[in-house]
C-alpha atoms as one frame of an Amber mdcrd trajectory, in Angstrom:
protein
  -4.353  12.041  21.340  -1.028   9.864  20.985  -0.978   7.626  24.583   1.927
   9.060  26.506   5.387   7.374  27.203   4.224   6.038  30.881   0.734   4.731
  29.242   2.883   2.968  26.471   5.604   1.870  28.901   3.188   0.594  31.243
   1.392  -1.750  28.997   3.777  -2.705  26.666   7.438  -2.136  27.881   9.800
  -5.892  28.011  12.643  -6.685  28.740  14.989  -5.219  25.910  12.222  -2.517
  25.163  11.552   1.049  26.112   9.486   3.825  25.069  11.007   7.237  24.768
  10.272  10.778  23.006  12.591  10.826  19.968  13.465  13.790  17.288  10.655
  16.243  17.181   8.656  14.553  20.306   7.962  11.809  18.166   7.107   8.684
  20.296   9.309   5.687  19.757  10.317   2.121  20.907  14.033   2.260  21.176
  15.479  -2.206  21.167  18.681  -2.782  23.042  19.585  -6.499  23.554  22.799
  -8.418  23.100  21.415  -9.247  19.509  20.821  -6.058  18.406  19.785  -2.355
  18.844  17.052  -0.850  16.937  14.234   1.709  16.792  10.813   2.294  15.787
   8.303   5.093  15.612   4.744   4.930  16.340   4.129   7.566  13.485   4.314
   5.398  10.542   5.183   2.164  12.403   8.535   3.596  11.151  11.516   1.099
  11.902  14.459   3.697  11.886  17.230   1.869  12.899  18.769  -1.929  12.827
  22.272  -2.759  13.874  22.842  -6.129  14.590  25.280  -6.529  17.432  28.954
  -6.462  15.778  28.037  -4.582  12.856  27.680  -1.183  11.389  24.100   0.364
  11.409  22.594  -1.506   8.498  19.959   1.244   7.778  20.425   4.908   6.422
  18.829   7.514   7.503  18.979  11.668   6.214  20.449  14.294   8.232  17.817
  16.306   6.871  14.679  14.050   7.628  11.447  16.049   9.143  10.344  14.587
  12.555   6.452  16.319  12.526   3.446  14.802  12.928   1.551  14.184   9.650
   5.369  14.490   7.668   6.554  11.432   6.230  10.480  10.567   7.924  13.227
  10.155   5.234  15.359   7.248   6.012  14.658   3.276   7.872  11.648   1.510
   6.243   8.796   3.797   5.474   5.573   1.627   4.558   4.150   2.621   1.262
   0.597   1.737   1.262  -2.215   1.750  -0.209  -0.734   3.325  -3.099   3.426
   3.341  -4.270   4.402   6.893  -5.884   1.857   9.367  -7.091  -1.642   8.574
  -6.909  -2.250   8.412 -10.964  -6.134   9.459 -10.535  -5.227  12.350  -7.575
  -2.327  14.419  -8.006  -2.642  16.507  -4.802  -2.951  13.190  -3.273   0.303
  12.106  -0.525   3.145  10.312  -2.537   3.373   6.598  -1.381  -0.305   6.574
   0.431  -1.138   7.371   3.917   0.345   4.466   6.143   3.597   6.416   6.345
   2.122   9.340   8.015  -0.372   8.102   9.965  -0.279   7.164  13.586  -0.217
   3.201  14.543  -1.580   1.434  17.635   0.568  -0.848  19.229  -1.370  -4.175
  20.004   1.674  -6.662  21.464   5.099  -6.651  22.460   7.261  -9.786  23.478
  10.732 -10.543  24.374  11.343 -13.881  23.100  13.234 -16.855  24.206  15.887
 -16.877  21.877  16.783 -12.786  22.956  14.692 -11.396  20.333  12.016  -8.431
  20.328   8.769  -8.746  18.642   6.359  -5.831  18.006   2.898  -5.756  16.991
   1.242  -2.569  15.248  -2.040  -2.065  13.245  -3.698   1.149  11.874  -7.563
   1.270   9.812  -6.931   2.963   6.124  -9.567   3.386   3.937 -11.085   0.357
   4.049  -8.037  -1.852   5.142  -7.155  -3.279   8.111  -3.318  -2.798   8.187
  -0.930  -4.851  10.968   2.921  -4.520  10.716   4.887  -7.624  12.875   8.590
  -6.363  13.362  11.184  -8.497  15.020  14.616  -7.667  16.063  17.165 -10.368
  16.089  20.373 -10.807  14.454  18.277 -10.292  11.930  15.111  -8.337  11.123
  11.862  -9.095  10.433   8.891  -7.320   9.067   5.533  -8.995   8.217   3.080
  -6.237   6.697  -0.688  -7.748   6.792  -3.337  -6.250   5.317  -7.356  -7.140
   5.192 -10.275  -5.614   3.388 -13.016  -5.338   6.435 -15.706  -7.610   5.778
 -18.294  -4.033   5.784 -16.444  -3.220   1.893 -18.766  -3.311  -0.451 -16.416
  -4.523  -3.440 -13.071  -5.465  -3.947 -10.151  -3.253  -3.596  -6.622  -3.058
  -5.077  -3.692  -1.815  -3.595   0.011  -1.152  -3.508   2.392  -1.742  -1.009
   6.148  -1.477  -0.356   8.948  -1.842   2.754  10.955   1.042   1.402  14.576
   0.142   2.886  16.885   2.718   2.916  20.030   0.499   3.335  23.533   2.380
   5.110  26.552   1.614   2.337  30.208   2.648   2.365  29.857   4.231  -1.272
  26.993   3.521  -3.783  29.553   3.732  -6.948  31.478   0.951  -5.188  28.816
  -1.443  -4.502  27.032  -3.902  -6.609  23.111  -6.024  -5.526  23.008  -8.877
  -7.086  19.958 -10.769  -7.416  17.684  -9.317 -10.631  20.265  -9.986 -13.171
  17.554 -12.260 -15.071  14.468  -9.764 -14.344  13.927  -7.238 -16.731  12.325
  -4.060 -15.299  10.746  -0.332 -15.847  13.059   2.141 -15.730  11.854   5.261
 -14.433  14.876   7.520 -14.993  14.422   6.921 -18.516  10.656   7.688 -19.321
   9.409   4.359 -17.720  10.604   2.328 -20.583  10.406  -0.907 -20.266  13.655
  -2.333 -20.463  15.001  -6.172 -20.818  17.321  -7.755 -18.072  20.714  -6.908
 -18.081  22.215 -10.415 -16.988  24.406  -8.631 -14.508  24.577  -7.225 -10.878
  23.128  -3.675 -10.524  25.674  -0.970 -10.545  25.623   2.361  -9.866  26.980
   5.400 -12.203  23.893   7.950 -12.257  20.205   8.079 -10.886  18.669   4.918
 -10.408  15.231   4.100 -10.544  13.790   1.193 -11.365  10.831  -1.177 -10.733
  11.683  -4.755 -11.417   8.231  -6.644 -11.836   7.770 -10.829 -11.317  10.155
 -11.398  -9.153  10.771 -13.279  -5.771  14.158 -13.432  -5.550  16.522 -12.179
  -2.806  18.754  -9.745  -3.365  22.158  -9.820  -1.923  23.679  -6.000  -1.399
  27.578  -6.785  -1.753  29.394  -3.902  -0.136  33.161  -4.204  -0.273  34.195
  -0.748   1.607  32.167  -1.855   4.440  33.514  -5.626   3.975  29.859  -6.888
   4.382  27.078  -8.528   2.711  23.577  -7.292   3.231  20.938 -10.167   2.226
  17.028  -9.283   1.609  15.018 -11.877   1.667  11.430 -12.017   1.052   7.764
 -13.621   0.767   4.931 -12.778  -1.234   6.354  -9.990  -2.806   7.038 -10.011
  -6.591   8.541  -6.538  -7.033  11.764  -4.862  -6.202  12.516  -1.110  -6.559
  15.958  -0.585  -6.661  16.441   3.596  -5.692  19.061   6.340  -5.605  18.626
   9.708  -6.323  22.291  10.736  -7.163  23.448  14.709  -7.252  20.314  16.525
  -8.877  17.548  14.812  -7.765  18.879  15.255  -4.175  19.766  18.874  -4.051
  15.814  19.241  -5.284  14.831  17.295  -2.439  14.338  19.419   0.996  14.773
  16.388   3.649  17.782  14.920   2.122  21.181  16.015   2.754  22.737  17.189
  -0.791  25.967  15.322  -0.021  23.755  12.033   1.232  23.700  10.097  -1.684
  26.835   8.308  -1.965  25.807   6.492   1.377  22.667   5.349   1.084  20.651
   2.653  -1.881  17.236   1.522  -1.543  16.070  -2.247  -2.231  12.583  -2.019
  -1.528   9.863  -5.282  -1.125   6.638  -4.372  -3.002   3.754  -5.354  -4.998
   3.504  -2.570  -7.163   2.258  -1.771 -10.578   1.403  -4.728 -12.808   1.980
  -6.649  -9.215  -0.748  -4.897  -7.683  -2.938  -7.022  -5.059  -6.528  -7.162
  -5.025  -8.621  -8.508  -2.147 -12.279  -8.926  -1.782 -14.197  -8.308   1.618
 -12.736 -10.298   4.394  -9.888 -11.336   2.787  -6.116 -10.722   3.312  -2.537
 -10.268   2.146   0.553 -10.454   3.665   4.256  -9.404   2.628   7.115 -10.129
   4.586  11.014  -9.352   4.458  14.022 -10.734   6.722  17.222  -8.393   6.306
  20.456  -9.947   7.340  23.944  -8.643   7.257  27.039 -10.563   6.972  30.789
  -9.636   7.743  32.894 -10.495   4.298  36.300 -11.440   5.192
């Protein structure tokens, strides 16, 4: 049984943070401070809203998203773990792993002296102990900690991604800088490996690219909203860029047919040849800081 709102509130409510029933009755934490507003669902440790003071919402959510126990939420920041996409050894396994549909446990909450709110959650997935630290401030910071339990009998390999959906004015008018010098796997074109373009990423059709061996910060330039969004990461060697465009979005039940122009994914990840191997008792952590800025 998940904890009740009363139980969570009595143990974890702090200044600027409260708990309530969200969509579909799923439990969520709600953050309201002078720095920003935010929401985080206990299922999936899933951040569904981040809005710095004076800014438009940074994260995109589909109006068609399903909010049900055991089903993934469409939008925000799903956690992909311990694999990314389909599991090659078992096509029937859930896409992107178990983390995004698991009910996570709260470990701690803090109202910090600078006005930010910090939340720590954890889950046990297979032989892994997985923790997520989230700090809602003027920027949003997430750190994913993965530890292979000491009781594991051999090393284990995993993939991970913070599959972040960003709200944009029109994906056809934006540009993403930071990946000009990096080649990529083009999943729209039979997973062909393609060379660096030397240019910012622009959008004129479906895009599903996995940029490998890059630790670069990405900057999303959105002239329609007159803002930039900076995605700065640590211990992440992969960046995934995704927009389903017209045809694919029409085939997705939890994605509105006409929603694709308003979103783009910039995913902080370690996938494919950048997957992580740990021995029993060892851990790895990956983090991202997301900052939005007005452009005059």
